[in-house]
N, C-alpha and C positions, 0 to 999 in steps of 0.2 A: 687245318681250319675247317675241313669238310665235316668233321665229327665234333665240332665245338659244342660243349655242354652235353655230350653223349648222344647228340642227334645228328643224323645224316641229312644235312640241309638240302643236298641235291635231290634226294628222294622226296623231301617234303615240298619243295618249291618248284621242281622241274618234273614235267610229265611228258613222256615220249608218246608219239602217235603209234597206232597199231603196227604200221610197217616199219617203225623205228627209224624213219628218215628225217624227222623233225622233232623239235622240242618246244614245249609250251611252259612259260613261267607263270606260276601262281604267286601273286603278291598281295599283301594287305591293301585295303582301299586307301588308307592314309598315305602309304608309300606311292601308290599310283597317282594320287592327287599331287603330291610333291613333284614327281617326275613330269607330269603334264604341265604344271605351273612353270617348272624350269625350262621345258621345251618352248612354251609360249613366250617366256621372257627373252630367251635367246633369239627367237625369231624376230621379236620386236626390236631387240638391240641391233641385230644385223641389218634390219631394214632401215633403222635410224642412221647407222654408220654409212649406209650406201646412198642416203638421200641428202641433198643440199638443203641447209636450213633456210636459205633465202629464196631459191627458185624452184625447189622441189625436184630438181633433176636427179635421176638415179643412175648410178654406175654399178657395173657388175663387180669390178675390182677396184675399190677406192685406194689410191696411192697416198703417199705422205703429203702430196700437194692438196689433198682434200681435207686433211685433218689439221686443225689449227687450235692453238691455245688462246682462250679469251678469259676475261674476268669471271665469266660464269662457268669456266671449266673447258674441257675439250669439246670442240664443235666440228661439224662437217659442213664445209663451205667449198663449192666448186671454184676452180681457178677464175672463171669469168666473173662470178659475184665478188670474189676477193678484190678484184681491181676496180669494181664499180661501187661497192659498198663502203670501202675504207676511205676515210678522210685523210689526205696528206697533212703531215705536221709541218707548219710554217713558222715555228718559233713563237707560238702563242704564249708559252710559259717561260720564255727566256728571262733570266734575272730574278725569278721568284724562288723563294726558299721552299725546299721540300717539306720542312716541318709545318709550314703554313698551309700549303696546298693539300697535303695528305689528310688534313683534318676536316676538309670541306665535305659537305654532304654530296653523295653521288660521284665521288672522286673516281672510284674504280670503273664505273660505267662510262664516264667521260674518257678515260684513258683507252678503254676498249674500242671506242669509236674511231680512234686514229689508226693509221697504218704505221708499221715499224719505221722509225726515222733512219735506221741503219740499212737494213736489207730492202725495205720498201716493197716487200712481197707478202708479208704475213701481218695479221692484226696485232696491235700492241697489247701486251698483257701486264706490263709493269711500267712505272715511271722511273727511269734511271736518273740517278742524281750523284753528285760529287760528294763522297763521304768526308772529304777534307774541308770543303768550304760550305757544304750544305745546299748548294744551288741545284735546281732542276736542270738536267741536260736535255732529255727528250723521252717520249714514250717509245719503248722498244718491245719486241717480241721476247718470248721466254728463251728462245735459242740464242739470240744476240746478247741478251742479258747474261746468260751463262758463259758465253765466250768472253765477255768483257770482265767478268768478275775475277779478281785475283785468286789464284789457287793458294790460299793461306795454309801454312803448317801451324803457325802461331800468329799472334797479332803483329809481330814484327818480322815475319818470315814467310816467303812465298816460294813455291816450286816454279821453275821456268821450263815448261814442257814445250812440245812441238806446236801447240796451238798459238804460241806467241809469234811464230813465223807468219801467221795470217794477220795478226794485229800490227806487227812492226815491219812487214815486208810486202806480202802480196796485196793486202788491202789496207795498207798504212794510211793512205790519204783519207779514206772513208772514216776510219777510226779516229784519226787525229782531228778531223772536223767535229766528230761527235764529242770527244773529250773536251775540246775547246769551246763547246757550247756553255761550259761553266765560266762565268765571268772571272772567277778567281784564278783558274788555270790559264785563261786567255790573257789576263793582265800580267801575270807573272811569267808567261811564256814557258810553262813547264807542265808537268803531269802530277797527279797525286803521288805521294811517296811510294806506295806499293807498286804502281805502274812504272814510276821512274826507276825503282830498284830492278824490276823485271826487265825494263828496256836496257839498263846498264849491263845486266847479266847476259841478255840476249846478244847485244852488240859487242861488248868487250870480252865476254866469256867465250865466244865461239873460237877466236884465234888462240886463246890460252887453254882451251879444253884438251885434256890428254886424249890420245887415240890408241886403239889397240887393233891388232890384226883381226880382220873379219873371219868368222868361222868358215872353213872350206875355201879360203882364198889365200894365195901366197903373197899377193901384193896389196890387195884392197884393205883399207883401214876404216874404222868407224869410231865416232866419238863414244867414249865410255861414260858410265855413270849418269847422274842426273844433276842438272844445274839447279842451284838454289841461291836465292838472294835474301839477305837479312840486313837489318840496320839497327843502329843505336841512336838514341835521341829522336828528334822529330823535325819536320820542316819549319817549325816555329823557332827552333834554335839551330839555324843552319851552320853556325860555326863549330858545333860539337857533333853534328849528325854525320855518321860514317856508314857507307853502304859496303857490305862485304859480299863478294861473289865466290861461291865455293861449288865444288862438285863432290857428290857423295856416291857411295856404292861403286867406287873405283878400285880396281885391283891394286893400284899403286898407293892407295891411301884411303881409308874409310871416309874421311871428311877433309878433303884437300882444299885449302884456300887458294883461289886463283888471283884475286885482286881485292884491294880495299880502296874505294873511291870516296873522297869527301863529297858531301851533298852539293856544295857550290860548284865543284868541278864537274859533277854529273849533270847539273843544270846547264852549265856552259856547253858541255858536249852535246846535250840534247838540243839546245838552240841551234848549234851549228848543223847538226843532222837534220833538224826540222826545216831549216832554210833550203837545204838541198832536196829533201824528200818531198815536202809539201810547201812550196814557196807561197802559195795563196794563203794557207793557214798561218804561216809565219808572218806574212805581211799584215794580217788582221789581228795579230797578237801584240801585246805591249801595254804599259800602263795607260796610254792615251786612247786605247781602242775600246771604249765603253759606251759608244753612242747607242741610244735607243733603250738603255736599261732603265727600268723604273727606279727613280731616285729614292722613293720611300722604302723600297725593298732591298736596296743595294747596301752591302757592308762597306765601310770606308777602308781605303788602302792605308796601311801603316808602313812607313818607310823603314827599312832595315839600315840604320845609320852605320852599322859596323861592317857593311859589305860594300862592294862597288856598285851600288845602284840596284841591288836585288830588292824587289818589293815583296812584302808579306801581307797576309790578311790576318 
């Protein structure tokens, strides 16, 4: 590369001092201007990344607590301003349809004014809603929205990874309250089908999941493969809907089926688990727990006469 085009570029652009202890670069003016502009832009960017947008406080080493995602993109806000500027969400949009709210002018900026309804520490970036019933749940930050989103392989197939331990175990009460902000899920005392399938795999699949000897250990064993939940049919036809729990990438079988659970049985299991795990959420659920919902926005409940009292929307 030093003799590209038959020219020794080091002799053309580099000049040594007389004592040959230092070197000087000779560059075209256009290149120098580009380098100066890049250096100036980088300095401004670093200064902006270290300065709080609200109070102009400056930090030498901004941590992740200073960087938040808003409707206008990534912003730098110090922890003190995050607690004072953000408006807590108190159910102002409960019972409203997402398709109606999202079309209103200034929708994104209004969402960014709230704090995340789940973690309550970061500003909201999106308005989470139930894809099964269409109702608004609450404004949430980008991180919580990513945690809540099902890890779809296909439209009727989800991976059940380690993050579901947070959703259904360590922080189950918080997430169950959030999911039941949807009047449809609360009235039916269930979850959207992708979440219900993931919950079924996470709870029923753990005890059935094959294990193998851990590398370097003579006694320790670890679960093998990856859990996967799929379903046929939909929640609107509960009699024919079937949830299949499988483990793939397992040495004993590439795609081993662990269990097949009918939709209605999965719902009953979930209701029993909900009453034990989050009794307050379970007590607020049911067809008669629809107080305070705007009547003009609410979709009617259609009884499923072919089941034992299961309500559908």
